[in-house]
Predicted model as a PDB file, atoms N, CA, C, CB and O in Angstrom, pLDDT in the B-factor column:
MODEL        1                                                                  
ATOM      1  N   MET A   1       1.280   4.749  76.758  1.00 46.00           N  
ATOM      2  CA  MET A   1       0.247   5.667  77.192  1.00 46.00           C  
ATOM      3  C   MET A   1      -0.368   5.157  78.484  1.00 46.00           C  
ATOM      4  CB  MET A   1      -0.827   5.841  76.105  1.00 46.00           C  
ATOM      5  O   MET A   1      -0.613   3.962  78.649  1.00 46.00           O  
ATOM      6  N   ASN A   2      -0.605   6.058  79.366  1.00 57.00           N  
ATOM      7  CA  ASN A   2      -1.220   5.719  80.644  1.00 57.00           C  
ATOM      8  C   ASN A   2      -2.728   5.959  80.538  1.00 57.00           C  
ATOM      9  CB  ASN A   2      -0.596   6.559  81.811  1.00 57.00           C  
ATOM     10  O   ASN A   2      -3.141   7.097  80.316  1.00 57.00           O  
ATOM     11  N   PRO A   3      -3.563   4.923  80.690  1.00 55.00           N  
ATOM     12  CA  PRO A   3      -5.011   5.091  80.567  1.00 55.00           C  
ATOM     13  C   PRO A   3      -5.596   6.064  81.580  1.00 55.00           C  
ATOM     14  CB  PRO A   3      -5.687   3.765  80.714  1.00 55.00           C  
ATOM     15  O   PRO A   3      -6.641   6.660  81.322  1.00 55.00           O  
ATOM     16  N   LYS A   4      -4.941   6.238  82.732  1.00 59.00           N  
ATOM     17  CA  LYS A   4      -5.453   7.163  83.737  1.00 59.00           C  
ATOM     18  C   LYS A   4      -5.335   8.619  83.283  1.00 59.00           C  
ATOM     19  CB  LYS A   4      -4.711   6.967  85.052  1.00 59.00           C  
ATOM     20  O   LYS A   4      -6.086   9.474  83.754  1.00 59.00           O  
ATOM     21  N   LYS A   5      -4.414   8.905  82.388  1.00 58.00           N  
ATOM     22  CA  LYS A   5      -4.216  10.277  81.935  1.00 58.00           C  
ATOM     23  C   LYS A   5      -5.064  10.629  80.708  1.00 58.00           C  
ATOM     24  CB  LYS A   5      -2.757  10.501  81.623  1.00 58.00           C  
ATOM     25  O   LYS A   5      -5.117  11.795  80.318  1.00 58.00           O  
ATOM     26  N   LEU A   6      -5.713   9.661  80.106  1.00 52.00           N  
ATOM     27  CA  LEU A   6      -6.517   9.945  78.912  1.00 52.00           C  
ATOM     28  C   LEU A   6      -7.694  10.861  79.222  1.00 52.00           C  
ATOM     29  CB  LEU A   6      -7.024   8.647  78.301  1.00 52.00           C  
ATOM     30  O   LEU A   6      -8.109  11.635  78.359  1.00 52.00           O  
ATOM     31  N   GLY A   7      -8.237  10.790  80.422  1.00 56.00           N  
ATOM     32  CA  GLY A   7      -9.340  11.666  80.801  1.00 56.00           C  
ATOM     33  C   GLY A   7      -8.937  13.130  80.779  1.00 56.00           C  
ATOM     34  O   GLY A   7      -9.771  13.995  80.510  1.00 56.00           O  
ATOM     35  N   GLY A   8      -7.708  13.413  81.052  1.00 57.00           N  
ATOM     36  CA  GLY A   8      -7.222  14.798  81.039  1.00 57.00           C  
ATOM     37  C   GLY A   8      -7.108  15.357  79.633  1.00 57.00           C  
ATOM     38  O   GLY A   8      -7.108  16.574  79.452  1.00 57.00           O  
ATOM     39  N   LEU A   9      -7.013  14.499  78.646  1.00 54.00           N  
ATOM     40  CA  LEU A   9      -6.916  14.964  77.266  1.00 54.00           C  
ATOM     41  C   LEU A   9      -8.273  15.404  76.722  1.00 54.00           C  
ATOM     42  CB  LEU A   9      -6.334  13.868  76.384  1.00 54.00           C  
ATOM     43  O   LEU A   9      -8.341  16.177  75.767  1.00 54.00           O  
ATOM     44  N   ASP A  10      -9.343  14.916  77.327  1.00 58.00           N  
ATOM     45  CA  ASP A  10     -10.685  15.239  76.872  1.00 58.00           C  
ATOM     46  C   ASP A  10     -11.124  16.540  77.544  1.00 58.00           C  
ATOM     47  CB  ASP A  10     -11.681  14.078  77.186  1.00 58.00           C  
ATOM     48  O   ASP A  10     -11.752  16.514  78.602  1.00 58.00           O  
ATOM     49  N   ASN A  11     -10.799  17.656  76.938  1.00 60.00           N  
ATOM     50  CA  ASN A  11     -11.085  18.958  77.511  1.00 60.00           C  
ATOM     51  C   ASN A  11     -12.129  19.652  76.653  1.00 60.00           C  
ATOM     52  CB  ASN A  11      -9.800  19.815  77.623  1.00 60.00           C  
ATOM     53  O   ASN A  11     -11.809  20.613  75.953  1.00 60.00           O  
ATOM     54  N   HIS A  12     -13.378  19.184  76.692  1.00 60.00           N  
ATOM     55  CA  HIS A  12     -14.403  19.676  75.783  1.00 60.00           C  
ATOM     56  C   HIS A  12     -14.905  21.063  76.146  1.00 60.00           C  
ATOM     57  CB  HIS A  12     -15.552  18.722  75.756  1.00 60.00           C  
ATOM     58  O   HIS A  12     -15.551  21.700  75.313  1.00 60.00           O  
ATOM     59  N   ARG A  13     -14.644  21.559  77.336  1.00 67.00           N  
ATOM     60  CA  ARG A  13     -15.119  22.902  77.688  1.00 67.00           C  
ATOM     61  C   ARG A  13     -14.253  23.975  77.042  1.00 67.00           C  
ATOM     62  CB  ARG A  13     -15.133  23.085  79.211  1.00 67.00           C  
ATOM     63  O   ARG A  13     -14.773  24.994  76.587  1.00 67.00           O  
ATOM     64  N   GLN A  14     -12.959  23.768  76.996  1.00 69.00           N  
ATOM     65  CA  GLN A  14     -12.077  24.750  76.382  1.00 69.00           C  
ATOM     66  C   GLN A  14     -11.933  24.499  74.886  1.00 69.00           C  
ATOM     67  CB  GLN A  14     -10.707  24.726  77.052  1.00 69.00           C  
ATOM     68  O   GLN A  14     -11.659  25.426  74.124  1.00 69.00           O  
ATOM     69  N   GLU A  15     -12.114  23.282  74.474  1.00 72.00           N  
ATOM     70  CA  GLU A  15     -11.968  22.924  73.066  1.00 72.00           C  
ATOM     71  C   GLU A  15     -13.242  22.201  72.618  1.00 72.00           C  
ATOM     72  CB  GLU A  15     -10.695  22.028  72.835  1.00 72.00           C  
ATOM     73  O   GLU A  15     -13.255  20.972  72.548  1.00 72.00           O  
ATOM     74  N   PRO A  16     -14.325  22.951  72.310  1.00 64.00           N  
ATOM     75  CA  PRO A  16     -15.612  22.312  72.011  1.00 64.00           C  
ATOM     76  C   PRO A  16     -15.588  21.473  70.741  1.00 64.00           C  
ATOM     77  CB  PRO A  16     -16.681  23.360  71.891  1.00 64.00           C  
ATOM     78  O   PRO A  16     -16.450  20.611  70.570  1.00 64.00           O  
ATOM     79  N   TRP A  17     -14.649  21.691  69.862  1.00 66.00           N  
ATOM     80  CA  TRP A  17     -14.588  20.903  68.636  1.00 66.00           C  
ATOM     81  C   TRP A  17     -14.197  19.457  68.912  1.00 66.00           C  
ATOM     82  CB  TRP A  17     -13.605  21.527  67.663  1.00 66.00           C  
ATOM     83  O   TRP A  17     -14.288  18.608  68.026  1.00 66.00           O  
ATOM     84  N   LYS A  18     -13.761  19.174  70.148  1.00 73.00           N  
ATOM     85  CA  LYS A  18     -13.404  17.796  70.487  1.00 73.00           C  
ATOM     86  C   LYS A  18     -14.619  16.970  70.899  1.00 73.00           C  
ATOM     87  CB  LYS A  18     -12.377  17.787  71.604  1.00 73.00           C  
ATOM     88  O   LYS A  18     -14.490  15.769  71.139  1.00 73.00           O  
ATOM     89  N   GLN A  19     -15.801  17.594  70.985  1.00 78.00           N  
ATOM     90  CA  GLN A  19     -17.013  16.843  71.281  1.00 78.00           C  
ATOM     91  C   GLN A  19     -17.351  15.965  70.086  1.00 78.00           C  
ATOM     92  CB  GLN A  19     -18.194  17.794  71.622  1.00 78.00           C  
ATOM     93  O   GLN A  19     -16.892  16.230  68.974  1.00 78.00           O  
ATOM     94  N   PRO A  20     -18.144  14.928  70.300  1.00 80.00           N  
ATOM     95  CA  PRO A  20     -18.639  14.163  69.147  1.00 80.00           C  
ATOM     96  C   PRO A  20     -19.419  15.108  68.216  1.00 80.00           C  
ATOM     97  CB  PRO A  20     -19.550  12.962  69.616  1.00 80.00           C  
ATOM     98  O   PRO A  20     -20.088  16.031  68.682  1.00 80.00           O  
ATOM     99  N   LEU A  21     -19.328  14.877  66.929  1.00 77.00           N  
ATOM    100  CA  LEU A  21     -19.888  15.798  65.948  1.00 77.00           C  
ATOM    101  C   LEU A  21     -21.363  16.110  66.156  1.00 77.00           C  
ATOM    102  CB  LEU A  21     -19.697  15.242  64.588  1.00 77.00           C  
ATOM    103  O   LEU A  21     -21.725  17.285  66.103  1.00 77.00           O  
ATOM    104  N   PRO A  22     -22.247  15.126  66.390  1.00 81.00           N  
ATOM    105  CA  PRO A  22     -23.662  15.482  66.595  1.00 81.00           C  
ATOM    106  C   PRO A  22     -23.880  16.424  67.785  1.00 81.00           C  
ATOM    107  CB  PRO A  22     -24.481  14.221  66.799  1.00 81.00           C  
ATOM    108  O   PRO A  22     -24.713  17.328  67.716  1.00 81.00           O  
ATOM    109  N   GLU A  23     -23.142  16.215  68.864  1.00 85.00           N  
ATOM    110  CA  GLU A  23     -23.263  17.087  70.029  1.00 85.00           C  
ATOM    111  C   GLU A  23     -22.742  18.485  69.716  1.00 85.00           C  
ATOM    112  CB  GLU A  23     -22.505  16.495  71.225  1.00 85.00           C  
ATOM    113  O   GLU A  23     -23.331  19.476  70.147  1.00 85.00           O  
ATOM    114  N   PHE A  24     -21.652  18.571  68.977  1.00 81.00           N  
ATOM    115  CA  PHE A  24     -21.068  19.855  68.609  1.00 81.00           C  
ATOM    116  C   PHE A  24     -22.041  20.653  67.739  1.00 81.00           C  
ATOM    117  CB  PHE A  24     -19.731  19.649  67.871  1.00 81.00           C  
ATOM    118  O   PHE A  24     -22.227  21.851  67.953  1.00 81.00           O  
ATOM    119  N   ILE A  25     -22.661  19.990  66.757  1.00 83.00           N  
ATOM    120  CA  ILE A  25     -23.613  20.664  65.870  1.00 83.00           C  
ATOM    121  C   ILE A  25     -24.843  21.113  66.662  1.00 83.00           C  
ATOM    122  CB  ILE A  25     -24.032  19.729  64.704  1.00 83.00           C  
ATOM    123  O   ILE A  25     -25.331  22.225  66.464  1.00 83.00           O  
ATOM    124  N   ALA A  26     -25.344  20.262  67.552  1.00 88.00           N  
ATOM    125  CA  ALA A  26     -26.506  20.620  68.367  1.00 88.00           C  
ATOM    126  C   ALA A  26     -26.194  21.832  69.246  1.00 88.00           C  
ATOM    127  CB  ALA A  26     -26.942  19.426  69.239  1.00 88.00           C  
ATOM    128  O   ALA A  26     -27.036  22.714  69.415  1.00 88.00           O  
ATOM    129  N   ARG A  27     -24.998  21.870  69.797  1.00 88.00           N  
ATOM    130  CA  ARG A  27     -24.597  23.001  70.637  1.00 88.00           C  
ATOM    131  C   ARG A  27     -24.508  24.289  69.835  1.00 88.00           C  
ATOM    132  CB  ARG A  27     -23.258  22.717  71.304  1.00 88.00           C  
ATOM    133  O   ARG A  27     -24.942  25.342  70.304  1.00 88.00           O  
ATOM    134  N   LEU A  28     -23.952  24.216  68.633  1.00 87.00           N  
ATOM    135  CA  LEU A  28     -23.865  25.403  67.784  1.00 87.00           C  
ATOM    136  C   LEU A  28     -25.250  25.896  67.376  1.00 87.00           C  
ATOM    137  CB  LEU A  28     -23.029  25.105  66.539  1.00 87.00           C  
ATOM    138  O   LEU A  28     -25.491  27.103  67.352  1.00 87.00           O  
ATOM    139  N   TYR A  29     -26.163  24.980  67.054  1.00 90.00           N  
ATOM    140  CA  TYR A  29     -27.523  25.345  66.664  1.00 90.00           C  
ATOM    141  C   TYR A  29     -28.233  26.049  67.821  1.00 90.00           C  
ATOM    142  CB  TYR A  29     -28.318  24.095  66.222  1.00 90.00           C  
ATOM    143  O   TYR A  29     -28.866  27.087  67.628  1.00 90.00           O  
ATOM    144  N   ALA A  30     -28.126  25.481  69.016  1.00 93.00           N  
ATOM    145  CA  ALA A  30     -28.773  26.075  70.185  1.00 93.00           C  
ATOM    146  C   ALA A  30     -28.197  27.456  70.485  1.00 93.00           C  
ATOM    147  CB  ALA A  30     -28.615  25.161  71.406  1.00 93.00           C  
ATOM    148  O   ALA A  30     -28.930  28.367  70.872  1.00 93.00           O  
ATOM    149  N   LYS A  31     -26.902  27.608  70.311  1.00 93.00           N  
ATOM    150  CA  LYS A  31     -26.253  28.890  70.568  1.00 93.00           C  
ATOM    151  C   LYS A  31     -26.711  29.947  69.567  1.00 93.00           C  
ATOM    152  CB  LYS A  31     -24.729  28.736  70.514  1.00 93.00           C  
ATOM    153  O   LYS A  31     -26.947  31.094  69.945  1.00 93.00           O  
ATOM    154  N   ARG A  32     -26.838  29.575  68.305  1.00 93.00           N  
ATOM    155  CA  ARG A  32     -27.193  30.536  67.266  1.00 93.00           C  
ATOM    156  C   ARG A  32     -28.677  30.890  67.268  1.00 93.00           C  
ATOM    157  CB  ARG A  32     -26.808  29.991  65.916  1.00 93.00           C  
ATOM    158  O   ARG A  32     -29.035  32.062  67.152  1.00 93.00           O  
ATOM    159  N   PHE A  33     -29.547  29.877  67.400  1.00 92.00           N  
ATOM    160  CA  PHE A  33     -30.976  30.108  67.254  1.00 92.00           C  
ATOM    161  C   PHE A  33     -31.731  30.159  68.578  1.00 92.00           C  
ATOM    162  CB  PHE A  33     -31.562  29.045  66.396  1.00 92.00           C  
ATOM    163  O   PHE A  33     -32.905  30.530  68.596  1.00 92.00           O  
ATOM    164  N   GLY A  34     -31.096  29.803  69.665  1.00 94.00           N  
ATOM    165  CA  GLY A  34     -31.727  29.876  70.968  1.00 94.00           C  
ATOM    166  C   GLY A  34     -32.760  28.799  71.235  1.00 94.00           C  
ATOM    167  O   GLY A  34     -33.578  28.946  72.142  1.00 94.00           O  
ATOM    168  N   LYS A  35     -32.742  27.731  70.473  1.00 93.00           N  
ATOM    169  CA  LYS A  35     -33.658  26.609  70.691  1.00 93.00           C  
ATOM    170  C   LYS A  35     -32.979  25.330  70.224  1.00 93.00           C  
ATOM    171  CB  LYS A  35     -35.012  26.825  69.941  1.00 93.00           C  
ATOM    172  O   LYS A  35     -32.015  25.364  69.459  1.00 93.00           O  
ATOM    173  N   ASP A  36     -33.502  24.195  70.701  1.00 89.00           N  
ATOM    174  CA  ASP A  36     -32.857  22.914  70.403  1.00 89.00           C  
ATOM    175  C   ASP A  36     -33.193  22.370  69.024  1.00 89.00           C  
ATOM    176  CB  ASP A  36     -33.244  21.903  71.435  1.00 89.00           C  
ATOM    177  O   ASP A  36     -32.340  21.769  68.370  1.00 89.00           O  
ATOM    178  N   VAL A  37     -34.432  22.574  68.572  1.00 87.00           N  
ATOM    179  CA  VAL A  37     -34.854  22.054  67.275  1.00 87.00           C  
ATOM    180  C   VAL A  37     -35.620  23.142  66.521  1.00 87.00           C  
ATOM    181  CB  VAL A  37     -35.731  20.777  67.446  1.00 87.00           C  
ATOM    182  O   VAL A  37     -36.184  24.041  67.146  1.00 87.00           O  
ATOM    183  N   PRO A  38     -35.646  23.074  65.198  1.00 86.00           N  
ATOM    184  CA  PRO A  38     -36.420  24.055  64.441  1.00 86.00           C  
ATOM    185  C   PRO A  38     -37.918  23.856  64.650  1.00 86.00           C  
ATOM    186  CB  PRO A  38     -36.082  23.964  62.953  1.00 86.00           C  
ATOM    187  O   PRO A  38     -38.357  22.771  65.033  1.00 86.00           O  
ATOM    188  N   ASP A  39     -38.711  24.920  64.395  1.00 90.00           N  
ATOM    189  CA  ASP A  39     -40.160  24.831  64.553  1.00 90.00           C  
ATOM    190  C   ASP A  39     -40.757  23.839  63.572  1.00 90.00           C  
ATOM    191  CB  ASP A  39     -40.803  26.199  64.367  1.00 90.00           C  
ATOM    192  O   ASP A  39     -41.605  23.027  63.941  1.00 90.00           O  
ATOM    193  N   ILE A  40     -40.316  23.903  62.319  1.00 90.00           N  
ATOM    194  CA  ILE A  40     -40.803  22.997  61.283  1.00 90.00           C  
ATOM    195  C   ILE A  40     -39.602  22.226  60.743  1.00 90.00           C  
ATOM    196  CB  ILE A  40     -41.549  23.777  60.134  1.00 90.00           C  
ATOM    197  O   ILE A  40     -38.639  22.820  60.257  1.00 90.00           O  
ATOM    198  N   VAL A  41     -39.667  20.916  60.834  1.00 89.00           N  
ATOM    199  CA  VAL A  41     -38.577  20.071  60.337  1.00 89.00           C  
ATOM    200  C   VAL A  41     -38.978  19.574  58.957  1.00 89.00           C  
ATOM    201  CB  VAL A  41     -38.276  18.866  61.315  1.00 89.00           C  
ATOM    202  O   VAL A  41     -39.998  18.902  58.804  1.00 89.00           O  
ATOM    203  N   ARG A  42     -38.169  19.907  57.948  1.00 91.00           N  
ATOM    204  CA  ARG A  42     -38.440  19.501  56.568  1.00 91.00           C  
ATOM    205  C   ARG A  42     -37.276  18.665  56.056  1.00 91.00           C  
ATOM    206  CB  ARG A  42     -38.673  20.739  55.653  1.00 91.00           C  
ATOM    207  O   ARG A  42     -36.126  18.859  56.449  1.00 91.00           O  
ATOM    208  N   SER A  43     -37.600  17.737  55.176  1.00 93.00           N  
ATOM    209  CA  SER A  43     -36.545  16.956  54.538  1.00 93.00           C  
ATOM    210  C   SER A  43     -35.947  17.791  53.402  1.00 93.00           C  
ATOM    211  CB  SER A  43     -37.096  15.586  54.006  1.00 93.00           C  
ATOM    212  O   SER A  43     -36.519  18.797  52.985  1.00 93.00           O  
ATOM    213  N   ILE A  44     -34.820  17.365  52.928  1.00 93.00           N  
ATOM    214  CA  ILE A  44     -34.173  18.064  51.822  1.00 93.00           C  
ATOM    215  C   ILE A  44     -35.057  18.021  50.584  1.00 93.00           C  
ATOM    216  CB  ILE A  44     -32.794  17.448  51.520  1.00 93.00           C  
ATOM    217  O   ILE A  44     -35.149  18.999  49.843  1.00 93.00           O  
ATOM    218  N   GLU A  45     -35.707  16.883  50.364  1.00 95.00           N  
ATOM    219  CA  GLU A  45     -36.577  16.739  49.196  1.00 95.00           C  
ATOM    220  C   GLU A  45     -37.745  17.719  49.261  1.00 95.00           C  
ATOM    221  CB  GLU A  45     -37.101  15.300  49.093  1.00 95.00           C  
ATOM    222  O   GLU A  45     -38.105  18.325  48.251  1.00 95.00           O  
ATOM    223  N   ASP A  46     -38.340  17.877  50.449  1.00 95.00           N  
ATOM    224  CA  ASP A  46     -39.444  18.823  50.607  1.00 95.00           C  
ATOM    225  C   ASP A  46     -38.992  20.258  50.361  1.00 95.00           C  
ATOM    226  CB  ASP A  46     -40.048  18.701  52.002  1.00 95.00           C  
ATOM    227  O   ASP A  46     -39.703  21.036  49.726  1.00 95.00           O  
ATOM    228  N   THR A  47     -37.822  20.602  50.858  1.00 94.00           N  
ATOM    229  CA  THR A  47     -37.293  21.949  50.683  1.00 94.00           C  
ATOM    230  C   THR A  47     -37.054  22.242  49.206  1.00 94.00           C  
ATOM    231  CB  THR A  47     -35.993  22.124  51.480  1.00 94.00           C  
ATOM    232  O   THR A  47     -37.385  23.326  48.726  1.00 94.00           O  
ATOM    233  N   ILE A  48     -36.487  21.292  48.491  1.00 96.00           N  
ATOM    234  CA  ILE A  48     -36.225  21.482  47.059  1.00 96.00           C  
ATOM    235  C   ILE A  48     -37.534  21.606  46.288  1.00 96.00           C  
ATOM    236  CB  ILE A  48     -35.385  20.314  46.497  1.00 96.00           C  
ATOM    237  O   ILE A  48     -37.661  22.454  45.405  1.00 96.00           O  
ATOM    238  N   ALA A  49     -38.502  20.762  46.621  1.00 97.00           N  
ATOM    239  CA  ALA A  49     -39.804  20.821  45.950  1.00 97.00           C  
ATOM    240  C   ALA A  49     -40.486  22.164  46.188  1.00 97.00           C  
ATOM    241  CB  ALA A  49     -40.709  19.680  46.436  1.00 97.00           C  
ATOM    242  O   ALA A  49     -41.098  22.713  45.272  1.00 97.00           O  
ATOM    243  N   MET A  50     -40.390  22.697  47.395  1.00 96.00           N  
ATOM    244  CA  MET A  50     -40.991  24.003  47.689  1.00 96.00           C  
ATOM    245  C   MET A  50     -40.303  25.116  46.905  1.00 96.00           C  
ATOM    246  CB  MET A  50     -40.916  24.299  49.193  1.00 96.00           C  
ATOM    247  O   MET A  50     -40.967  26.025  46.405  1.00 96.00           O  
ATOM    248  N   LYS A  51     -38.982  25.050  46.795  1.00 97.00           N  
ATOM    249  CA  LYS A  51     -38.251  26.074  46.035  1.00 97.00           C  
ATOM    250  C   LYS A  51     -38.610  26.017  44.557  1.00 97.00           C  
ATOM    251  CB  LYS A  51     -36.734  25.897  46.213  1.00 97.00           C  
ATOM    252  O   LYS A  51     -38.786  27.056  43.920  1.00 97.00           O  
ATOM    253  N   LEU A  52     -38.721  24.813  44.007  1.00 97.00           N  
ATOM    254  CA  LEU A  52     -39.089  24.681  42.596  1.00 97.00           C  
ATOM    255  C   LEU A  52     -40.506  25.182  42.340  1.00 97.00           C  
ATOM    256  CB  LEU A  52     -38.963  23.226  42.150  1.00 97.00           C  
ATOM    257  O   LEU A  52     -40.761  25.842  41.332  1.00 97.00           O  
ATOM    258  N   ALA A  53     -41.421  24.871  43.240  1.00 97.00           N  
ATOM    259  CA  ALA A  53     -42.798  25.341  43.088  1.00 97.00           C  
ATOM    260  C   ALA A  53     -42.858  26.863  43.150  1.00 97.00           C  
ATOM    261  CB  ALA A  53     -43.700  24.731  44.174  1.00 97.00           C  
ATOM    262  O   ALA A  53     -43.598  27.487  42.389  1.00 97.00           O  
ATOM    263  N   LYS A  54     -42.093  27.452  44.038  1.00 97.00           N  
ATOM    264  CA  LYS A  54     -42.057  28.910  44.160  1.00 97.00           C  
ATOM    265  C   LYS A  54     -41.472  29.541  42.898  1.00 97.00           C  
ATOM    266  CB  LYS A  54     -41.236  29.329  45.395  1.00 97.00           C  
ATOM    267  O   LYS A  54     -41.950  30.573  42.429  1.00 97.00           O  
ATOM    268  N   LYS A  55     -40.430  28.905  42.356  1.00 97.00           N  
ATOM    269  CA  LYS A  55     -39.795  29.407  41.139  1.00 97.00           C  
ATOM    270  C   LYS A  55     -40.766  29.339  39.956  1.00 97.00           C  
ATOM    271  CB  LYS A  55     -38.515  28.603  40.828  1.00 97.00           C  
ATOM    272  O   LYS A  55     -40.847  30.278  39.163  1.00 97.00           O  
ATOM    273  N   LYS A  56     -41.500  28.229  39.838  1.00 97.00           N  
ATOM    274  CA  LYS A  56     -42.478  28.092  38.759  1.00 97.00           C  
ATOM    275  C   LYS A  56     -43.592  29.121  38.895  1.00 97.00           C  
ATOM    276  CB  LYS A  56     -43.067  26.681  38.748  1.00 97.00           C  
ATOM    277  O   LYS A  56     -44.055  29.676  37.898  1.00 97.00           O  
ATOM    278  N   ALA A  57     -44.020  29.373  40.117  1.00 96.00           N  
ATOM    279  CA  ALA A  57     -45.076  30.366  40.347  1.00 96.00           C  
ATOM    280  C   ALA A  57     -44.606  31.761  39.952  1.00 96.00           C  
ATOM    281  CB  ALA A  57     -45.516  30.356  41.821  1.00 96.00           C  
ATOM    282  O   ALA A  57     -45.367  32.530  39.366  1.00 96.00           O  
ATOM    283  N   ARG A  58     -43.357  32.090  40.270  1.00 95.00           N  
ATOM    284  CA  ARG A  58     -42.813  33.396  39.878  1.00 95.00           C  
ATOM    285  C   ARG A  58     -42.738  33.523  38.361  1.00 95.00           C  
ATOM    286  CB  ARG A  58     -41.420  33.605  40.491  1.00 95.00           C  
ATOM    287  O   ARG A  58     -43.097  34.555  37.794  1.00 95.00           O  
ATOM    288  N   ARG A  59     -42.268  32.461  37.713  1.00 95.00           N  
ATOM    289  CA  ARG A  59     -42.181  32.505  36.245  1.00 95.00           C  
ATOM    290  C   ARG A  59     -43.554  32.650  35.607  1.00 95.00           C  
ATOM    291  CB  ARG A  59     -41.497  31.243  35.714  1.00 95.00           C  
ATOM    292  O   ARG A  59     -43.715  33.384  34.632  1.00 95.00           O  
ATOM    293  N   ALA A  60     -44.542  31.954  36.153  1.00 94.00           N  
ATOM    294  CA  ALA A  60     -45.900  32.047  35.618  1.00 94.00           C  
ATOM    295  C   ALA A  60     -46.458  33.456  35.819  1.00 94.00           C  
ATOM    296  CB  ALA A  60     -46.820  31.006  36.290  1.00 94.00           C  
ATOM    297  O   ALA A  60     -47.141  33.983  34.941  1.00 94.00           O  
ATOM    298  N   ALA A  61     -46.170  34.064  36.966  1.00 93.00           N  
ATOM    299  CA  ALA A  61     -46.649  35.420  37.226  1.00 93.00           C  
ATOM    300  C   ALA A  61     -45.997  36.416  36.272  1.00 93.00           C  
ATOM    301  CB  ALA A  61     -46.368  35.819  38.683  1.00 93.00           C  
ATOM    302  O   ALA A  61     -46.657  37.324  35.765  1.00 93.00           O  
ATOM    303  N   LYS A  62     -44.702  36.243  36.032  1.00 91.00           N  
ATOM    304  CA  LYS A  62     -44.009  37.137  35.101  1.00 91.00           C  
ATOM    305  C   LYS A  62     -44.511  36.937  33.682  1.00 91.00           C  
ATOM    306  CB  LYS A  62     -42.495  36.907  35.159  1.00 91.00           C  
ATOM    307  O   LYS A  62     -44.651  37.904  32.933  1.00 91.00           O  
ATOM    308  N   ALA A  63     -44.783  35.700  33.304  1.00 91.00           N  
ATOM    309  CA  ALA A  63     -45.288  35.418  31.964  1.00 91.00           C  
ATOM    310  C   ALA A  63     -46.678  36.027  31.787  1.00 91.00           C  
ATOM    311  CB  ALA A  63     -45.328  33.896  31.706  1.00 91.00           C  
ATOM    312  O   ALA A  63     -47.002  36.541  30.717  1.00 91.00           O  
ATOM    313  N   ALA A  64     -47.483  35.969  32.820  1.00 90.00           N  
ATOM    314  CA  ALA A  64     -48.821  36.555  32.758  1.00 90.00           C  
ATOM    315  C   ALA A  64     -48.748  38.075  32.627  1.00 90.00           C  
ATOM    316  CB  ALA A  64     -49.632  36.172  34.005  1.00 90.00           C  
ATOM    317  O   ALA A  64     -49.620  38.697  32.021  1.00 90.00           O  
ATOM    318  N   ALA A  65     -47.711  38.658  33.193  1.00 88.00           N  
ATOM    319  CA  ALA A  65     -47.522  40.113  33.108  1.00 88.00           C  
ATOM    320  C   ALA A  65     -46.908  40.487  31.761  1.00 88.00           C  
ATOM    321  CB  ALA A  65     -46.622  40.619  34.267  1.00 88.00           C  
ATOM    322  O   ALA A  65     -46.866  41.666  31.407  1.00 88.00           O  
ATOM    323  N   GLY A  66     -46.430  39.492  31.004  1.00 82.00           N  
ATOM    324  CA  GLY A  66     -45.878  39.740  29.695  1.00 82.00           C  
ATOM    325  C   GLY A  66     -44.406  40.101  29.674  1.00 82.00           C  
ATOM    326  O   GLY A  66     -43.910  40.621  28.675  1.00 82.00           O  
ATOM    327  N   ARG A  67     -43.696  39.831  30.770  1.00 68.00           N  
ATOM    328  CA  ARG A  67     -42.278  40.185  30.825  1.00 68.00           C  
ATOM    329  C   ARG A  67     -41.363  39.096  30.299  1.00 68.00           C  
ATOM    330  CB  ARG A  67     -41.895  40.511  32.231  1.00 68.00           C  
ATOM    331  O   ARG A  67     -40.432  39.385  29.547  1.00 68.00           O  
ATOM    332  N   VAL A  68     -41.607  37.855  30.677  1.00 58.00           N  
ATOM    333  CA  VAL A  68     -40.730  36.746  30.323  1.00 58.00           C  
ATOM    334  C   VAL A  68     -41.598  35.613  29.813  1.00 58.00           C  
ATOM    335  CB  VAL A  68     -39.859  36.289  31.537  1.00 58.00           C  
ATOM    336  O   VAL A  68     -42.661  35.362  30.379  1.00 58.00           O  
ATOM    337  N   PRO A  69     -41.178  34.913  28.754  1.00 58.00           N  
ATOM    338  CA  PRO A  69     -41.959  33.760  28.283  1.00 58.00           C  
ATOM    339  C   PRO A  69     -42.062  32.697  29.365  1.00 58.00           C  
ATOM    340  CB  PRO A  69     -41.327  33.160  27.016  1.00 58.00           C  
ATOM    341  O   PRO A  69     -41.155  32.546  30.184  1.00 58.00           O  
ATOM    342  N   ALA A  70     -43.162  31.963  29.370  1.00 58.00           N  
ATOM    343  CA  ALA A  70     -43.426  30.950  30.382  1.00 58.00           C  
ATOM    344  C   ALA A  70     -42.422  29.792  30.335  1.00 58.00           C  
ATOM    345  CB  ALA A  70     -44.830  30.415  30.211  1.00 58.00           C  
ATOM    346  O   ALA A  70     -42.237  29.112  31.344  1.00 58.00           O  
ATOM    347  N   THR A  71     -41.771  29.550  29.196  1.00 65.00           N  
ATOM    348  CA  THR A  71     -40.833  28.436  29.072  1.00 65.00           C  
ATOM    349  C   THR A  71     -39.525  28.732  29.769  1.00 65.00           C  
ATOM    350  CB  THR A  71     -40.576  28.119  27.615  1.00 65.00           C  
ATOM    351  O   THR A  71     -38.739  27.817  30.011  1.00 65.00           O  
ATOM    352  N   GLY A  72     -39.272  29.980  30.097  1.00 59.00           N  
ATOM    353  CA  GLY A  72     -38.041  30.322  30.785  1.00 59.00           C  
ATOM    354  C   GLY A  72     -36.917  30.699  29.843  1.00 59.00           C  
ATOM    355  O   GLY A  72     -35.830  31.049  30.301  1.00 59.00           O  
ATOM    356  N   THR A  73     -37.147  30.637  28.532  1.00 59.00           N  
ATOM    357  CA  THR A  73     -36.111  31.038  27.590  1.00 59.00           C  
ATOM    358  C   THR A  73     -36.340  32.469  27.176  1.00 59.00           C  
ATOM    359  CB  THR A  73     -36.087  30.116  26.361  1.00 59.00           C  
ATOM    360  O   THR A  73     -37.479  32.911  27.022  1.00 59.00           O  
ATOM    361  N   THR A  74     -35.277  33.176  27.000  1.00 57.00           N  
ATOM    362  CA  THR A  74     -35.378  34.566  26.543  1.00 57.00           C  
ATOM    363  C   THR A  74     -34.888  34.623  25.122  1.00 57.00           C  
ATOM    364  CB  THR A  74     -34.563  35.539  27.453  1.00 57.00           C  
ATOM    365  O   THR A  74     -34.021  33.848  24.719  1.00 57.00           O  
ATOM    366  N   GLY A  75     -35.430  35.517  24.386  1.00 51.00           N  
ATOM    367  CA  GLY A  75     -34.911  35.525  23.037  1.00 51.00           C  
ATOM    368  C   GLY A  75     -35.545  36.471  22.197  1.00 51.00           C  
ATOM    369  O   GLY A  75     -35.199  36.582  21.021  1.00 51.00           O  
TER     370      GLY A  75                                                      
ENDMDL                                                                          
END                                                                             
């Protein structure tokens, strides 16, 4: 292999998947959402906790309305 020709193999403009993965993901995010970073950055744990809290609140509201038992079991 000739080291002088290796630069020609790196054609990231026509083949964007050849970019390093973090750069490729950042480029796709910017293309889709029109910005570099999200407005609110949340961890996975925070997102899961928010979803569980929302689910519990919905179940409590339904139980208060008398549709579904608060324990989540139907029967």
